[in-house]
C-alpha positions in Angstrom: -193.9 -84.5 -37.9 -196.5 -85.1 -35.2 -194.9 -86.3 -31.9 -197.0 -88.2 -29.4 -195.8 -88.7 -25.8 -196.6 -91.7 -23.7 -195.9 -93.0 -20.2 -195.8 -96.8 -19.7 -194.7 -98.0 -16.2 -191.2 -96.5 -15.6 -190.7 -95.5 -19.2 -191.6 -92.1 -20.8 -191.4 -92.3 -24.5 -192.5 -90.5 -27.7 -193.6 -91.9 -31.1 -194.6 -90.6 -34.5 -197.9 -90.8 -36.3 -197.9 -94.6 -36.3 -198.2 -96.7 -33.2 -195.5 -99.1 -32.3 -198.0 -102.0 -32.8 -198.6 -100.8 -36.4 -195.0 -100.1 -37.5 -191.6 -100.8 -36.1 -189.8 -97.4 -35.9 -186.8 -96.8 -38.2 -185.0 -94.7 -35.5 -184.8 -95.2 -31.8 -183.4 -92.1 -30.0 -181.5 -92.1 -26.6 -180.6 -88.7 -25.2 -177.3 -87.5 -23.5 -176.3 -86.7 -19.9 -179.0 -84.8 -18.0 -181.2 -84.6 -21.1 -184.5 -86.1 -22.0 -186.3 -87.2 -25.2 -187.3 -83.6 -25.7 -183.8 -82.8 -27.0 -184.6 -84.8 -30.2 -187.7 -82.9 -31.1 -186.0 -80.6 -33.6 -184.2 -83.5 -35.2 -187.4 -85.5 -35.5 -189.2 -82.6 -37.1 -186.5 -82.6 -39.8 -187.0 -86.3 -40.7 -189.0 -87.5 -43.6 -192.6 -87.7 -42.5 -192.8 -91.5 -43.3 -189.9 -92.3 -41.0 -191.1 -93.9 -37.8 -189.3 -93.1 -34.6 -189.2 -93.9 -30.9 -187.5 -91.5 -28.4 -186.9 -92.8 -24.9 -186.1 -91.1 -21.6 -183.3 -93.1 -20.0 -184.5 -94.4 -16.7 -183.6 -91.8 -14.0 -183.9 -88.9 -16.5 -186.7 -86.9 -17.9 -190.0 -88.6 -17.1 -188.7 -92.1 -16.7 -188.2 -93.2 -13.1 -185.1 -95.1 -12.0 -185.6 -98.6 -10.6 -182.7 -98.1 -8.2 -181.6 -95.3 -5.9 -178.4 -94.9 -7.9 -178.0 -94.8 -11.6 -176.4 -97.8 -13.4 -175.6 -98.2 -17.1 -176.5 -101.9 -17.1 -179.8 -101.4 -15.2 -180.8 -98.6 -17.5 -179.9 -100.5 -20.6 -181.7 -103.6 -19.4 -185.0 -101.6 -18.9 -184.7 -100.1 -22.4 -184.0 -103.4 -24.0 -186.9 -105.0 -22.2 -189.2 -102.2 -23.4 -188.0 -102.6 -27.0 -188.5 -106.3 -26.9 -192.0 -106.0 -25.5 -192.8 -103.7 -28.4 -191.4 -106.3 -30.9 -189.1 -103.8 -32.5 -186.7 -104.9 -35.3 -184.2 -103.6 -37.8 -184.0 -100.2 -36.0 -181.2 -97.6 -36.1 -180.1 -96.7 -32.6 -179.2 -93.0 -32.3 -177.6 -91.6 -29.2 -175.9 -88.4 -27.9 -172.8 -87.9 -25.9 -172.5 -89.9 -22.7 -175.8 -91.5 -23.6 -173.8 -93.4 -26.2 -172.5 -95.6 -23.3 -176.1 -96.7 -22.5 -176.8 -97.1 -26.2 -173.7 -99.2 -26.6 -174.9 -101.6 -23.9 -178.4 -101.6 -25.5 -177.0 -102.4 -28.9 -174.7 -105.2 -27.8 -177.5 -106.7 -25.7 -180.1 -106.7 -28.4 -178.4 -107.1 -31.8 -181.6 -108.7 -33.1 -183.4 -105.3 -32.7 -180.7 -102.8 -33.9 -179.1 -103.1 -37.3 -177.0 -99.9 -37.0 -175.8 -97.4 -34.4 -175.4 -93.7 -34.9 -173.3 -91.7 -32.3 -174.0 -88.0 -32.2 -171.0 -86.2 -30.5 -170.1 -89.6 -29.1 -166.3 -89.8 -29.6 -165.5 -89.1 -26.0 -162.5 -91.3 -25.1 -160.4 -88.5 -23.5 -163.4 -87.1 -21.6 -164.4 -90.5 -20.3 -160.9 -91.3 -19.1 -160.8 -87.9 -17.3 -164.2 -88.6 -15.7 -162.8 -91.9 -14.5 -159.6 -90.4 -13.2 -160.2 -86.8 -12.2 -156.5 -86.4 -11.3 -155.8 -86.1 -15.0 -157.4 -82.6 -14.9 -154.0 -81.3 -14.1 -152.8 -82.5 -17.5 -155.9 -81.4 -19.4 -157.3 -78.4 -17.6 -159.4 -77.1 -20.6 -161.0 -80.5 -21.2 -161.6 -80.9 -17.5 -163.5 -77.6 -17.4 -165.9 -78.7 -20.1 -166.4 -82.2 -18.6 -167.0 -80.6 -15.2 -169.5 -78.1 -16.7 -171.4 -80.9 -18.4 -171.8 -82.8 -15.0 -172.3 -79.8 -12.7 -174.9 -78.0 -14.8 -176.9 -81.2 -15.2 -177.3 -82.2 -11.6 -180.3 -79.9 -10.9 -183.4 -79.7 -13.1 -183.6 -76.4 -15.1 -186.5 -74.3 -13.8 -189.2 -73.1 -16.2 -188.3 -69.5 -15.3 -184.7 -70.1 -16.5 -186.0 -71.6 -19.8 -188.2 -68.6 -20.4 -185.3 -66.2 -19.7 -183.1 -68.1 -22.1 -185.8 -68.0 -24.7 -186.1 -64.2 -24.4 -182.5 -63.0 -24.0 -179.7 -63.9 -26.4 -177.1 -62.5 -24.0 -178.2 -64.9 -21.3 -177.9 -67.8 -23.8 -174.3 -66.7 -24.4 -173.6 -66.8 -20.7 -175.3 -70.1 -19.9 -174.9 -72.2 -23.0 -171.5 -71.4 -24.4 -169.7 -74.5 -23.0 -172.1 -76.7 -25.1 -173.0 -74.5 -28.1 -170.6 -72.8 -30.4 -172.8 -69.8 -31.2 -175.6 -69.6 -28.5 -176.9 -66.2 -29.7 -178.0 -67.7 -33.0 -180.3 -70.3 -31.5 -184.0 -70.0 -32.0 -185.1 -68.8 -28.5 -188.7 -69.7 -29.2 -187.7 -73.4 -29.5 -185.5 -73.6 -26.4 -188.3 -74.3 -23.9 -189.4 -77.4 -25.6 -186.0 -78.9 -26.5 -184.5 -78.2 -23.0 -187.7 -79.2 -21.1 -187.0 -81.9 -18.5 -183.3 -81.1 -18.5 -181.4 -81.9 -15.3 -181.6 -84.8 -12.9 -180.1 -85.9 -9.6 -179.1 -89.1 -11.5 -176.3 -87.1 -13.0 -174.6 -87.1 -9.6 -174.8 -90.9 -9.6 -173.2 -91.0 -13.0 -170.4 -88.6 -11.9 -169.7 -90.5 -8.7 -169.8 -93.9 -10.5 -167.9 -92.8 -13.6 -164.8 -94.8 -12.5 -166.7 -98.0 -12.6 -168.2 -97.5 -16.1 -166.2 -99.6 -18.6 -166.6 -97.0 -21.4 -164.1 -98.6 -23.8 -165.3 -102.2 -23.2 -168.9 -101.2 -23.8 -168.1 -99.5 -27.1 -165.9 -102.5 -28.2 -168.9 -104.8 -27.6 -171.0 -103.1 -30.3 -171.3 -105.5 -33.2 -173.3 -103.4 -35.6 -171.9 -100.8 -38.1 -171.4 -97.4 -36.4 -171.7 -93.9 -37.8 -170.5 -90.8 -36.1 -171.6 -87.1 -36.6 -170.2 -84.3 -34.4 -169.7 -80.6 -34.3 -166.3 -79.5 -35.4 -166.1 -76.9 -32.6 -167.0 -79.4 -29.9 -164.2 -79.1 -27.2 -164.9 -82.7 -26.0 -164.1 -84.3 -29.4 -160.7 -84.3 -31.0 -159.1 -86.1 -34.0 -157.5 -88.5 -31.4 -160.8 -89.3 -29.9 -162.1 -90.3 -33.4 -159.0 -92.4 -34.1 -159.6 -94.3 -30.8 -163.3 -94.8 -31.7 -162.3 -96.1 -35.1 -160.2 -98.8 -33.3 -163.0 -99.7 -31.0 -166.0 -100.1 -33.3 -166.8 -100.8 -37.0 -166.9 -97.1 -37.9 -168.4 -96.8 -41.3 -169.4 -93.1 -41.8 -168.2 -89.9 -40.2 -169.2 -86.3 -40.6 -168.0 -83.2 -38.9 -170.4 -80.2 -38.9 -168.6 -76.8 -39.1 -169.4 -74.1 -36.6 -171.2 -76.4 -34.1 -170.4 -77.5 -30.6 -171.4 -80.5 -28.4 -175.1 -79.9 -28.6 -175.4 -80.5 -32.3 -179.0 -81.6 -31.9 -180.0 -78.0 -31.0 -177.6 -76.1 -33.2 -178.0 -78.0 -36.5 -180.8 -80.6 -36.2 -181.3 -80.8 -39.9 -177.7 -81.9 -40.3 -178.4 -84.9 -38.1 -181.6 -85.7 -39.9 -179.9 -85.5 -43.2 -177.0 -87.7 -42.0 -179.5 -90.3 -40.7 -181.5 -90.4 -43.9 -178.6 -90.5 -46.3 -177.9 -94.1 -45.3 -181.3 -95.7 -46.1 
């Protein structure tokens, strides 16, 4: 599917073959921590060609500039909602990944007239969010703390093009760099890494890390009124059965699917599984 990128004010976004004025997109994609809309390219390519989509860089990430010096969930969600309302979107499925699900939760609860459904990709993160809010819990959960710390620390600095090219060429380097996020880094298509990991990393990650204690993760999820679906990698160290049980109490969780042999970055390991999951609920 052809992807067209745009820049409008503070917002960088991508659309499909149809303009937003011609067709309200079926899917609206919001990326995860330190990511950009580029992370969804492989998923989008697996979608039915007639499915309209909109992928957005969260303000402060990718090519979207932040309106404040420090990142704020409410401020980012407000800008995204304003953008979607300006485009007269309606009856869309909001798809988000990882910590981006907190921003998506605020967006969904603020604009229920736009979004009819919410899909969380690797978004059952209750233990991880509680640890980020109270770092002293790392003593009790050292393994989980390692993966949470890796997610934050590796995302603070933009990934240079030279590193992306090296990752694309060398499977051993992919094992060394990507193993906290990907179950089997060596099996990734190196030729596609540069485009899916482009614009990765942002100083806004530091703001998220320092302000994690003030982000009401549970309250935001509980404010989602729409039906919620969850898909995750079964080898994801950040998601456990207990996390999914907690999520089930917080939201109207309708569908769940665990994908075997995949980690936290499901969008890069098995993008077709996400596309199939999305389109199985038309």
